[in-house]
ROMARMI-667143 format. One line per field, with one value per atom (N, C-alpha, C): residue number from 1; residue in three letters; y negated, z negated, x. Coordinates in steps of 0.2 Angstrom, whole numbers, plus 5000, padded with zeros to 4 digits. Last residue first. Layout:
N
lumti <- (NUM,...)
zati <- (ALA,...)
y <- (Y,...)
z <- (Z,...)
x <- (X,...)
END
This chain:
278
lumti <- (278,278,278,277,277,277,276,276,276,275,275,275,274,274,274,273,273,273,272,272,272,271,271,271,270,270,270,269,269,269,268,268,268,267,267,267,266,266,266,265,265,265,264,264,264,263,263,263,262,262,262,261,261,261,260,260,260,259,259,259,258,258,258,257,257,257,256,256,256,255,255,255,254,254,254,253,253,253,252,252,252,251,251,251,250,250,250,249,249,249,248,248,248,247,247,247,246,246,246,245,245,245,244,244,244,243,243,243,242,242,242,241,241,241,240,240,240,239,239,239,238,238,238,237,237,237,236,236,236,235,235,235,234,234,234,233,233,233,232,232,232,231,231,231,230,230,230,229,229,229,228,228,228,227,227,227,226,226,226,225,225,225,224,224,224,223,223,223,222,222,222,221,221,221,220,220,220,219,219,219,218,218,218,217,217,217,216,216,216,215,215,215,214,214,214,213,213,213,212,212,212,211,211,211,210,210,210,209,209,209,208,208,208,207,207,207,206,206,206,205,205,205,204,204,204,203,203,203,202,202,202,201,201,201,200,200,200,199,199,199,198,198,198,197,197,197,196,196,196,195,195,195,194,194,194,193,193,193,192,192,192,191,191,191,190,190,190,189,189,189,188,188,188,187,187,187,186,186,186,185,185,185,184,184,184,183,183,183,182,182,182,181,181,181,180,180,180,179,179,179,178,178,178,177,177,177,176,176,176,175,175,175,174,174,174,173,173,173,172,172,172,171,171,171,170,170,170,169,169,169,168,168,168,167,167,167,166,166,166,165,165,165,164,164,164,163,163,163,162,162,162,161,161,161,160,160,160,159,159,159,158,158,158,157,157,157,156,156,156,155,155,155,154,154,154,153,153,153,152,152,152,151,151,151,150,150,150,149,149,149,148,148,148,147,147,147,146,146,146,145,145,145,144,144,144,143,143,143,142,142,142,141,141,141,140,140,140,139,139,139,138,138,138,137,137,137,136,136,136,135,135,135,134,134,134,133,133,133,132,132,132,131,131,131,130,130,130,129,129,129,128,128,128,127,127,127,126,126,126,125,125,125,124,124,124,123,123,123,122,122,122,121,121,121,120,120,120,119,119,119,118,118,118,117,117,117,116,116,116,115,115,115,114,114,114,113,113,113,112,112,112,111,111,111,110,110,110,109,109,109,108,108,108,107,107,107,106,106,106,105,105,105,104,104,104,103,103,103,102,102,102,101,101,101,100,100,100,99,99,99,98,98,98,97,97,97,96,96,96,95,95,95,94,94,94,93,93,93,92,92,92,91,91,91,90,90,90,89,89,89,88,88,88,87,87,87,86,86,86,85,85,85,84,84,84,83,83,83,82,82,82,81,81,81,80,80,80,79,79,79,78,78,78,77,77,77,76,76,76,75,75,75,74,74,74,73,73,73,72,72,72,71,71,71,70,70,70,69,69,69,68,68,68,67,67,67,66,66,66,65,65,65,64,64,64,63,63,63,62,62,62,61,61,61,60,60,60,59,59,59,58,58,58,57,57,57,56,56,56,55,55,55,54,54,54,53,53,53,52,52,52,51,51,51,50,50,50,49,49,49,48,48,48,47,47,47,46,46,46,45,45,45,44,44,44,43,43,43,42,42,42,41,41,41,40,40,40,39,39,39,38,38,38,37,37,37,36,36,36,35,35,35,34,34,34,33,33,33,32,32,32,31,31,31,30,30,30,29,29,29,28,28,28,27,27,27,26,26,26,25,25,25,24,24,24,23,23,23,22,22,22,21,21,21,20,20,20,19,19,19,18,18,18,17,17,17,16,16,16,15,15,15,14,14,14,13,13,13,12,12,12,11,11,11,10,10,10,9,9,9,8,8,8,7,7,7,6,6,6,5,5,5,4,4,4,3,3,3,2,2,2,1,1,1)
zati <- (UNK,UNK,UNK,UNK,UNK,UNK,UNK,UNK,UNK,UNK,UNK,UNK,UNK,UNK,UNK,UNK,UNK,UNK,UNK,UNK,UNK,UNK,UNK,UNK,UNK,UNK,UNK,UNK,UNK,UNK,UNK,UNK,UNK,UNK,UNK,UNK,UNK,UNK,UNK,UNK,UNK,UNK,UNK,UNK,UNK,UNK,UNK,UNK,UNK,UNK,UNK,UNK,UNK,UNK,UNK,UNK,UNK,UNK,UNK,UNK,UNK,UNK,UNK,UNK,UNK,UNK,UNK,UNK,UNK,UNK,UNK,UNK,UNK,UNK,UNK,UNK,UNK,UNK,UNK,UNK,UNK,UNK,UNK,UNK,UNK,UNK,UNK,UNK,UNK,UNK,UNK,UNK,UNK,UNK,UNK,UNK,UNK,UNK,UNK,UNK,UNK,UNK,UNK,UNK,UNK,UNK,UNK,UNK,UNK,UNK,UNK,UNK,UNK,UNK,UNK,UNK,UNK,UNK,UNK,UNK,UNK,UNK,UNK,UNK,UNK,UNK,UNK,UNK,UNK,UNK,UNK,UNK,UNK,UNK,UNK,UNK,UNK,UNK,UNK,UNK,UNK,UNK,UNK,UNK,UNK,UNK,UNK,UNK,UNK,UNK,UNK,UNK,UNK,UNK,UNK,UNK,UNK,UNK,UNK,UNK,UNK,UNK,UNK,UNK,UNK,UNK,UNK,UNK,UNK,UNK,UNK,UNK,UNK,UNK,UNK,UNK,UNK,UNK,UNK,UNK,UNK,UNK,UNK,UNK,UNK,UNK,UNK,UNK,UNK,UNK,UNK,UNK,UNK,UNK,UNK,UNK,UNK,UNK,UNK,UNK,UNK,UNK,UNK,UNK,UNK,UNK,UNK,UNK,UNK,UNK,UNK,UNK,UNK,UNK,UNK,UNK,UNK,UNK,UNK,UNK,UNK,UNK,UNK,UNK,UNK,UNK,UNK,UNK,UNK,UNK,UNK,UNK,UNK,UNK,UNK,UNK,UNK,UNK,UNK,UNK,UNK,UNK,UNK,UNK,UNK,UNK,UNK,UNK,UNK,UNK,UNK,UNK,UNK,UNK,UNK,UNK,UNK,UNK,UNK,UNK,UNK,UNK,UNK,UNK,UNK,UNK,UNK,UNK,UNK,UNK,UNK,UNK,UNK,UNK,UNK,UNK,UNK,UNK,UNK,UNK,UNK,UNK,UNK,UNK,UNK,UNK,UNK,UNK,UNK,UNK,UNK,UNK,UNK,UNK,UNK,UNK,UNK,UNK,UNK,UNK,UNK,UNK,UNK,UNK,UNK,UNK,UNK,UNK,UNK,UNK,UNK,UNK,UNK,UNK,UNK,UNK,UNK,UNK,UNK,UNK,UNK,UNK,UNK,UNK,UNK,UNK,UNK,UNK,UNK,UNK,UNK,UNK,UNK,UNK,UNK,UNK,UNK,UNK,UNK,UNK,UNK,UNK,UNK,UNK,UNK,UNK,UNK,UNK,UNK,UNK,UNK,UNK,UNK,UNK,UNK,UNK,UNK,UNK,UNK,UNK,UNK,UNK,UNK,UNK,UNK,UNK,UNK,UNK,UNK,UNK,UNK,UNK,UNK,UNK,UNK,UNK,UNK,UNK,UNK,UNK,UNK,UNK,UNK,UNK,UNK,UNK,UNK,UNK,UNK,UNK,UNK,UNK,UNK,UNK,UNK,UNK,UNK,UNK,UNK,UNK,UNK,UNK,UNK,UNK,UNK,UNK,UNK,UNK,UNK,UNK,UNK,UNK,UNK,UNK,UNK,UNK,UNK,UNK,UNK,UNK,UNK,UNK,UNK,UNK,UNK,UNK,UNK,UNK,UNK,UNK,UNK,UNK,UNK,UNK,UNK,UNK,UNK,UNK,UNK,UNK,UNK,UNK,UNK,UNK,UNK,UNK,UNK,UNK,UNK,UNK,UNK,UNK,UNK,UNK,UNK,UNK,UNK,UNK,UNK,UNK,UNK,UNK,UNK,UNK,UNK,UNK,UNK,UNK,UNK,UNK,UNK,UNK,UNK,UNK,UNK,UNK,UNK,UNK,UNK,UNK,UNK,UNK,UNK,UNK,UNK,UNK,UNK,UNK,UNK,UNK,UNK,UNK,UNK,UNK,UNK,UNK,UNK,UNK,UNK,UNK,UNK,UNK,UNK,UNK,UNK,UNK,UNK,UNK,UNK,UNK,UNK,UNK,UNK,UNK,UNK,UNK,UNK,UNK,UNK,UNK,UNK,UNK,UNK,UNK,UNK,UNK,UNK,UNK,UNK,UNK,UNK,UNK,UNK,UNK,UNK,UNK,UNK,UNK,UNK,UNK,UNK,UNK,UNK,UNK,UNK,UNK,UNK,UNK,UNK,UNK,UNK,UNK,UNK,UNK,UNK,UNK,UNK,UNK,UNK,UNK,UNK,UNK,UNK,UNK,UNK,UNK,UNK,UNK,UNK,UNK,UNK,UNK,UNK,UNK,UNK,UNK,UNK,UNK,UNK,UNK,UNK,UNK,UNK,UNK,UNK,UNK,UNK,UNK,UNK,UNK,UNK,UNK,UNK,UNK,UNK,UNK,UNK,UNK,UNK,UNK,UNK,UNK,UNK,UNK,UNK,UNK,UNK,UNK,UNK,UNK,UNK,UNK,UNK,UNK,UNK,UNK,UNK,UNK,UNK,UNK,UNK,UNK,UNK,UNK,UNK,UNK,UNK,UNK,UNK,UNK,UNK,UNK,UNK,UNK,UNK,UNK,UNK,UNK,UNK,UNK,UNK,UNK,UNK,UNK,UNK,UNK,UNK,UNK,UNK,UNK,UNK,UNK,UNK,UNK,UNK,UNK,UNK,UNK,UNK,UNK,UNK,UNK,UNK,UNK,UNK,UNK,UNK,UNK,UNK,UNK,UNK,UNK,UNK,UNK,UNK,UNK,UNK,UNK,UNK,UNK,UNK,UNK,UNK,UNK,UNK,UNK,UNK,UNK,UNK,UNK,UNK,UNK,UNK,UNK,UNK,UNK,UNK,UNK,UNK,UNK,UNK,UNK,UNK,UNK,UNK,UNK,UNK,UNK,UNK,UNK,UNK,UNK,UNK,UNK,UNK,UNK,UNK,UNK,UNK,UNK,UNK,UNK,UNK,UNK,UNK,UNK,UNK,UNK,UNK,UNK,UNK,UNK,UNK,UNK,UNK,UNK,UNK,UNK,UNK,UNK,UNK,UNK,UNK,UNK,UNK,UNK,UNK,UNK,UNK,UNK,UNK,UNK,UNK,UNK,UNK,UNK,UNK,UNK,UNK,UNK,UNK,UNK,UNK,UNK,UNK,UNK,UNK,UNK,UNK,UNK,UNK,UNK,UNK,UNK,UNK,UNK,UNK,UNK,UNK,UNK,UNK,UNK,UNK,UNK,UNK,UNK,UNK,UNK,UNK,UNK,UNK,UNK,UNK,UNK,UNK,UNK,UNK,UNK,UNK,UNK,UNK,UNK,UNK,UNK,UNK,UNK,UNK,UNK,UNK,UNK,UNK,UNK,UNK,UNK,UNK,UNK,UNK,UNK,UNK,UNK,UNK,UNK,UNK,UNK,UNK,UNK,UNK,UNK,UNK,UNK,UNK,UNK,UNK,UNK)
y <- (4544,4541,4542,4545,4544,4540,4551,4554,4553,4541,4541,4547,4533,4536,4540,4530,4537,4540,4517,4523,4529,4506,4513,4516,4499,4502,4507,4495,4500,4503,4489,4494,4502,4479,4483,4488,4472,4475,4480,4469,4476,4475,4460,4467,4472,4450,4453,4459,4446,4449,4453,4444,4450,4451,4437,4437,4443,4445,4444,4443,4452,4449,4443,4461,4454,4449,4476,4472,4465,4481,4479,4475,4499,4493,4487,4511,4505,4501,4528,4520,4515,4543,4537,4531,4550,4549,4547,4547,4548,4550,4545,4545,4545,4548,4553,4552,4534,4541,4547,4521,4526,4531,4512,4511,4516,4511,4509,4506,4524,4525,4519,4521,4521,4523,4506,4514,4514,4496,4499,4502,4492,4494,4496,4483,4483,4484,4483,4481,4484,4485,4479,4476,4495,4492,4485,4502,4503,4501,4494,4495,4497,4500,4493,4492,4515,4510,4502,4517,4519,4516,4514,4510,4512,4522,4514,4511,4534,4535,4526,4531,4533,4531,4530,4527,4527,4545,4537,4535,4556,4554,4549,4569,4560,4563,4583,4578,4573,4577,4582,4581,4563,4569,4574,4560,4561,4567,4562,4555,4558,4568,4572,4567,4558,4563,4566,4547,4546,4553,4548,4549,4549,4529,4537,4539,4516,4519,4527,4499,4506,4507,4484,4490,4494,4473,4472,4476,4478,4472,4474,4492,4483,4483,4503,4499,4490,4508,4505,4502,4518,4513,4511,4533,4532,4526,4536,4533,4534,4534,4538,4541,4521,4526,4532,4516,4518,4522,4514,4518,4520,4506,4515,4517,4495,4500,4506,4491,4492,4496,4493,4495,4498,4478,4486,4491,4470,4472,4477,4469,4468,4473,4464,4470,4473,4451,4457,4464,4445,4447,4451,4445,4447,4449,4438,4442,4448,4425,4430,4436,4420,4422,4425,4421,4424,4424,4411,4416,4423,4400,4401,4409,4397,4401,4401,4393,4398,4403,4382,4387,4394,4372,4370,4376,4378,4372,4373,4385,4388,4384,4373,4381,4383,4365,4362,4366,4372,4370,4368,4374,4377,4380,4360,4360,4369,4357,4354,4357,4365,4368,4364,4360,4365,4368,4347,4348,4354,4352,4352,4351,4371,4364,4361,4382,4379,4374,4381,4381,4379,4392,4384,4382,4404,4398,4391,4407,4409,4405,4401,4402,4406,4398,4393,4394,4412,4408,4401,4415,4418,4415,4406,4406,4409,4412,4406,4404,4423,4423,4416,4420,4426,4424,4415,4410,4416,4428,4421,4416,4433,4435,4429,4427,4426,4429,4427,4418,4422,4439,4435,4431,4431,4436,4435,4427,4424,4431,4417,4424,4421,4410,4412,4418,4406,4410,4408,4400,4399,4407,4399,4402,4402,4393,4389,4392,4403,4400,4396,4408,4414,4408,4408,4401,4404,4415,4413,4409,4416,4410,4410,4430,4429,4421,4429,4434,4432,4419,4422,4425,4415,4412,4414,4429,4424,4421,4433,4432,4429,4443,4439,4439,4447,4448,4442,4459,4453,4452,4466,4465,4458,4468,4472,4471,4460,4459,4464,4469,4463,4464,4480,4479,4473,4483,4488,4485,4471,4472,4475,4466,4472,4472,4456,4456,4463,4464,4458,4456,4471,4474,4468,4467,4466,4471,4480,4472,4474,4488,4487,4481,4485,4483,4483,4492,4490,4488,4490,4488,4485,4487,4491,4489,4476,4478,4483,4464,4470,4473,4452,4457,4463,4446,4445,4448,4455,4454,4452,4456,4458,4457,4454,4452,4451,4457,4456,4452,4470,4464,4463,4468,4470,4464,4478,4473,4473,4483,4485,4479,4490,4485,4488,4504,4500,4494,4512,4505,4504,4524,4523,4518,4523,4528,4527,4513,4510,4515,4516,4512,4513,4527,4529,4526,4517,4521,4525,4513,4509,4512,4524,4521,4516,4526,4532,4529,4515,4517,4520,4518,4511,4512,4529,4529,4526,4523,4526,4529,4513,4509,4514,4515,4517,4512,4508,4510,4510,4508,4504,4509,4510,4512,4506,4503,4502,4503,4507,4513,4510,4500,4499,4503,4489,4487,4493,4493,4495,4495,4482,4488,4487,4481,4488,4480,4489,4485,4489,4491,4493,4487,4498,4494,4496,4501,4504,4497,4500,4496,4501,4507,4503,4499,4522,4520,4514,4530,4524,4520,4541,4536,4532,4541,4546,4542,4547,4543,4547,4556,4550,4546,4562,4567,4561,4552,4554,4558,4551,4546,4547,4565,4562,4558,4563,4568,4567,4552,4553,4557,4561,4555,4554,4576,4573,4567,4587,4578,4578,4596,4598,4592,4588,4591,4596,4570,4578,4580,4559,4564,4567,4551,4549,4552,4549,4558,4557,4537,4543,4549,4535,4530,4537,4543,4543,4542,4548,4549,4550,4539,4543,4544,4533,4532,4540,4522,4528,4528,4510,4511,4518,4504,4511,4512,4486,4493,4498,4478,4482,4487,4468,4466,4471,4475,4468,4465,4483,4486,4482,4477,4481,4483,4471,4468,4472,4486,4484,4476,4489,4493,4489,4477,4480,4487,4478,4473,4475,4486,4488,4484,4492,4486,4485,4509,4503,4498,4526,4522,4515,4527,4526,4528,4519,4524,4523,4515,4513,4518,4513,4517,4513,4507,4506,4509,4508,4513,4510,4505,4505,4507,4505,4511,4511,4494,4499,4503,4487,4485,4491,4491,4488,4490)
z <- (4414,4409,4403,4429,4424,4418,4439,4435,4431,4446,4449,4443,4438,4446,4449,4427,4427,4432,4435,4432,4431,4439,4443,4441,4426,4430,4432,4424,4421,4422,4436,4435,4429,4432,4439,4437,4422,4420,4427,4427,4423,4421,4438,4440,4435,4430,4436,4436,4423,4418,4423,4436,4432,4426,4450,4444,4439,4464,4458,4453,4476,4479,4472,4473,4470,4473,4475,4468,4467,4484,4484,4477,4489,4487,4483,4503,4501,4497,4505,4503,4500,4514,4511,4510,4523,4516,4510,4534,4534,4528,4542,4535,4532,4557,4551,4542,4562,4561,4558,4552,4557,4557,4546,4545,4549,4544,4547,4547,4536,4543,4547,4523,4526,4534,4517,4523,4525,4505,4511,4514,4493,4493,4501,4479,4486,4489,4466,4467,4477,4457,4460,4464,4451,4451,4451,4458,4449,4447,4473,4467,4460,4476,4475,4470,4474,4469,4469,4484,4475,4472,4496,4493,4485,4498,4496,4494,4496,4492,4491,4511,4505,4497,4518,4516,4509,4517,4511,4512,4509,4513,4512,4499,4499,4505,4493,4501,4503,4479,4484,4489,4477,4475,4480,4477,4482,4476,4472,4468,4471,4481,4474,4473,4491,4491,4484,4491,4488,4486,4494,4496,4492,4494,4494,4493,4491,4499,4498,4486,4486,4492,4491,4490,4489,4495,4491,4488,4495,4500,4494,4489,4492,4492,4485,4484,4485,4472,4478,4478,4460,4461,4469,4462,4461,4464,4452,4461,4458,4443,4444,4450,4441,4446,4445,4432,4430,4434,4436,4432,4430,4448,4449,4444,4442,4447,4449,4433,4431,4435,4446,4439,4436,4454,4456,4451,4443,4446,4451,4442,4436,4439,4454,4453,4446,4456,4461,4455,4449,4444,4450,4456,4449,4446,4466,4467,4462,4459,4462,4463,4454,4451,4455,4470,4465,4458,4474,4479,4472,4468,4467,4469,4472,4462,4464,4485,4484,4475,4492,4484,4484,4500,4491,4488,4512,4511,4503,4514,4515,4513,4513,4505,4508,4521,4516,4511,4532,4532,4527,4527,4529,4530,4529,4523,4522,4544,4538,4532,4546,4547,4544,4543,4538,4543,4549,4543,4538,4563,4561,4554,4566,4564,4560,4576,4572,4570,4596,4591,4582,4604,4608,4602,4607,4600,4601,4618,4616,4608,4627,4631,4625,4622,4621,4622,4619,4612,4614,4631,4627,4623,4630,4635,4634,4620,4622,4626,4624,4621,4619,4637,4638,4628,4630,4633,4636,4621,4617,4624,4631,4628,4625,4633,4638,4636,4619,4622,4629,4605,4613,4615,4592,4598,4602,4582,4584,4588,4576,4577,4581,4562,4565,4568,4553,4555,4558,4545,4549,4548,4538,4546,4551,4527,4530,4538,4519,4522,4528,4511,4517,4522,4503,4509,4515,4496,4496,4497,4501,4499,4497,4506,4500,4496,4512,4508,4503,4523,4518,4513,4530,4526,4520,4541,4539,4531,4556,4546,4547,4569,4565,4558,4582,4571,4571,4593,4592,4585,4598,4592,4592,4607,4606,4603,4602,4609,4608,4587,4591,4597,4582,4584,4589,4576,4582,4583,4565,4572,4576,4558,4558,4566,4554,4552,4554,4556,4562,4561,4545,4552,4555,4529,4534,4540,4522,4524,4528,4506,4513,4517,4489,4495,4503,4474,4479,4487,4467,4465,4469,4473,4471,4469,4477,4472,4470,4491,4489,4482,4495,4491,4492,4508,4501,4496,4518,4520,4511,4523,4516,4514,4534,4531,4525,4548,4540,4535,4560,4555,4548,4576,4566,4564,4588,4586,4578,4601,4593,4589,4616,4610,4605,4621,4618,4616,4629,4630,4629,4620,4627,4628,4616,4619,4626,4608,4613,4616,4596,4602,4610,4592,4597,4599,4583,4592,4595,4576,4581,4586,4570,4574,4578,4561,4568,4572,4554,4561,4566,4547,4552,4556,4537,4544,4549,4531,4537,4543,4524,4530,4535,4523,4524,4529,4524,4528,4527,4512,4513,4519,4507,4507,4512,4505,4503,4501,4513,4508,4504,4524,4517,4509,4526,4524,4530,4518,4524,4522,4523,4518,4522,4537,4533,4526,4551,4547,4540,4566,4563,4558,4585,4580,4571,4599,4593,4588,4616,4611,4604,4629,4629,4621,4638,4631,4632,4647,4648,4640,4646,4651,4651,4629,4635,4640,4612,4616,4623,4601,4604,4610,4598,4600,4605,4589,4597,4603,4578,4581,4588,4574,4573,4577,4571,4574,4580,4562,4567,4573,4551,4554,4559,4549,4550,4552,4535,4537,4541,4523,4531,4537,4511,4513,4520,4513,4510,4514,4515,4508,4507,4522,4521,4516,4524,4525,4523,4526,4518,4519,4538,4531,4527,4549,4546,4540,4562,4557,4553,4574,4573,4566,4591,4581,4581,4600,4600,4593,4611,4604,4604,4627,4623,4617,4631,4628,4627,4634,4640,4634,4624,4629,4632,4614,4617,4623,4609,4614,4617,4601,4605,4610,4593,4594,4602,4588,4591,4594,4579,4584,4590,4570,4575,4582,4558,4562,4572,4549,4552,4560,4547,4547,4550,4547,4548,4545,4541,4542,4542,4558,4554,4546,4570,4565,4562,4587,4578,4575,4602,4598,4589,4616,4610,4605,4634,4626,4621,4648,4643,4636,4655,4654,4650,4657,4654,4651,4664,4658,4654,4678,4676,4668)
x <- (5506,5503,5507,5507,5515,5510,5500,5502,5508,5496,5505,5503,5484,5483,5489,5494,5491,5489,5500,5504,5501,5494,5495,5497,5492,5484,5486,5506,5501,5495,5506,5510,5507,5502,5498,5500,5507,5499,5498,5519,5519,5510,5516,5518,5518,5511,5509,5509,5525,5520,5512,5532,5535,5528,5519,5524,5525,5521,5517,5523,5530,5525,5518,5538,5540,5535,5535,5535,5537,5525,5529,5529,5523,5522,5528,5515,5521,5516,5516,5510,5518,5509,5514,5511,5502,5502,5504,5509,5500,5499,5521,5521,5512,5524,5527,5526,5522,5518,5518,5525,5527,5523,5522,5529,5532,5507,5511,5515,5508,5507,5507,5505,5512,5512,5499,5498,5504,5501,5502,5499,5490,5495,5497,5483,5483,5488,5475,5481,5481,5465,5465,5472,5460,5464,5467,5449,5447,5455,5450,5441,5444,5462,5459,5455,5460,5465,5463,5450,5450,5453,5459,5453,5450,5468,5468,5464,5460,5464,5465,5454,5450,5454,5467,5461,5459,5472,5474,5471,5458,5462,5466,5450,5454,5459,5449,5444,5447,5454,5450,5446,5463,5458,5457,5479,5474,5469,5494,5488,5483,5500,5499,5494,5500,5499,5496,5510,5506,5502,5528,5521,5517,5534,5534,5527,5545,5539,5539,5545,5545,5541,5552,5547,5549,5564,5556,5551,5580,5575,5569,5589,5589,5583,5589,5595,5595,5575,5578,5587,5577,5577,5580,5564,5571,5572,5550,5551,5559,5540,5543,5547,5533,5531,5533,5540,5534,5529,5552,5553,5545,5553,5552,5553,5547,5543,5543,5560,5554,5548,5569,5570,5563,5562,5565,5564,5564,5558,5557,5576,5572,5567,5579,5581,5579,5573,5569,5573,5583,5576,5571,5592,5594,5587,5588,5592,5590,5586,5580,5582,5600,5596,5588,5605,5608,5603,5595,5597,5599,5600,5593,5591,5614,5614,5605,5612,5615,5614,5605,5600,5604,5613,5612,5608,5613,5618,5618,5600,5607,5612,5592,5592,5600,5593,5596,5598,5589,5595,5596,5576,5580,5585,5572,5570,5576,5572,5577,5574,5562,5571,5574,5552,5552,5559,5550,5552,5553,5549,5555,5556,5540,5541,5547,5551,5548,5547,5545,5550,5546,5538,5543,5547,5537,5534,5535,5535,5532,5531,5545,5539,5533,5556,5555,5546,5560,5558,5555,5567,5558,5556,5575,5571,5564,5583,5581,5576,5588,5582,5579,5595,5590,5584,5605,5602,5594,5609,5605,5603,5618,5612,5606,5627,5622,5618,5635,5631,5627,5627,5631,5628,5618,5620,5627,5605,5610,5615,5593,5594,5602,5581,5587,5589,5566,5571,5577,5554,5558,5565,5539,5540,5546,5537,5539,5540,5531,5525,5529,5542,5538,5532,5551,5550,5547,5563,5554,5552,5576,5576,5566,5575,5579,5578,5564,5563,5569,5563,5554,5557,5570,5570,5564,5579,5574,5574,5588,5587,5583,5594,5590,5588,5607,5605,5598,5612,5608,5605,5627,5622,5619,5636,5629,5628,5646,5645,5641,5651,5652,5653,5654,5648,5647,5665,5663,5658,5666,5668,5667,5652,5655,5661,5643,5651,5653,5630,5632,5639,5627,5630,5633,5635,5631,5632,5647,5644,5640,5640,5643,5642,5640,5638,5638,5641,5643,5640,5627,5634,5640,5614,5618,5623,5602,5605,5610,5602,5604,5606,5597,5593,5595,5601,5602,5600,5597,5602,5605,5583,5585,5594,5582,5578,5580,5591,5595,5590,5590,5585,5587,5597,5600,5594,5598,5595,5597,5611,5609,5604,5609,5611,5607,5620,5612,5616,5631,5627,5622,5633,5627,5626,5644,5644,5638,5639,5645,5645,5629,5629,5634,5639,5633,5632,5648,5650,5645,5638,5641,5645,5637,5630,5632,5648,5644,5639,5647,5653,5650,5637,5635,5640,5642,5637,5636,5651,5653,5646,5645,5650,5652,5627,5633,5638,5611,5617,5623,5601,5604,5610,5582,5589,5594,5572,5573,5580,5560,5564,5568,5553,5550,5553,5567,5560,5558,5583,5576,5570,5597,5592,5585,5594,5597,5601,5588,5586,5589,5591,5594,5591,5585,5582,5586,5594,5593,5592,5589,5592,5590,5587,5592,5594,5584,5585,5590,5585,5581,5582,5593,5596,5595,5590,5589,5593,5592,5593,5592,5588,5584,5586,5600,5595,5588,5604,5607,5603,5598,5598,5599,5602,5594,5592,5615,5614,5605,5617,5619,5615,5608,5608,5610,5605,5612,5609,5601,5599,5605,5603,5602,5602,5599,5603,5599,5595,5593,5597,5603,5605,5602,5588,5596,5599,5575,5580,5585,5571,5568,5571,5577,5578,5577,5569,5577,5579,5562,5563,5569,5559,5565,5565,5551,5552,5556,5552,5554,5553,5541,5545,5546,5545,5542,5547,5541,5544,5539,5531,5533,5538,5531,5537,5537,5523,5521,5528,5531,5527,5525,5540,5542,5537,5527,5533,5535,5525,5519,5522,5536,5534,5527,5537,5544,5540,5529,5528,5530,5531,5526,5525,5549,5547,5538,5550,5551,5547,5555,5550,5553,5562,5557,5559,5573,5572,5567,5567,5565,5568,5573,5575,5574,5566,5568,5568,5565,5566,5569,5559,5565,5562,5548,5554,5560,5544,5539,5543,5551,5553,5550,5558,5555,5552)
END
């Protein structure tokens, strides 16, 4: 039965993926991972390995990661590929931010790796790199036999994306490379400004900062009360960290690309004193 099929979600993760797994009868297994990378004593390969059982069927990987902006290094990607092969796991590649990498040297996308061929199914979206989130268009590719099942599920879940949006997306793929490069540079500048204003590391990619807000809590305040206070005093809406994993009850996510640069600067100026950066 699908109810016993465990899918490993390195956390923090894209907020919707846990519910998507559960809605298909899977068991989401959270593994604190992305925010631990590089910390003394943390072994990322061992952390994932400990979560694997004989009922594990898939490993979800989203690099650059929403919400931390972290990237999988080439060596770590190779280690996870070996784990997947050893335990016969599917790899679910989420490439929403594939084109939004700000690091000087980006590792190759997971779906291009030879050691993952035959076991990775990858989804891309036009919402991020191409800025057409309202179109609700993306595409998925993977091994031929698996894609037969994917097409069957899609038919009875969403049927198809609106044809005009598919045509627009296809044109974006052919002609919008210059726009993507400009957007990537603009987003990189926004990332640097947001990180500097709030005293956080500059993300390697994606469109978010993710950090522990507990030092900014007032006495007796929990995360919901803090988020409410921030919204009422600054007009800025932050995402609660628990939507990206149970291990993040005091974290928040800030999107630095959802408003024009001048609005971002105003928002950061209002947020900075709350986080002790006045």
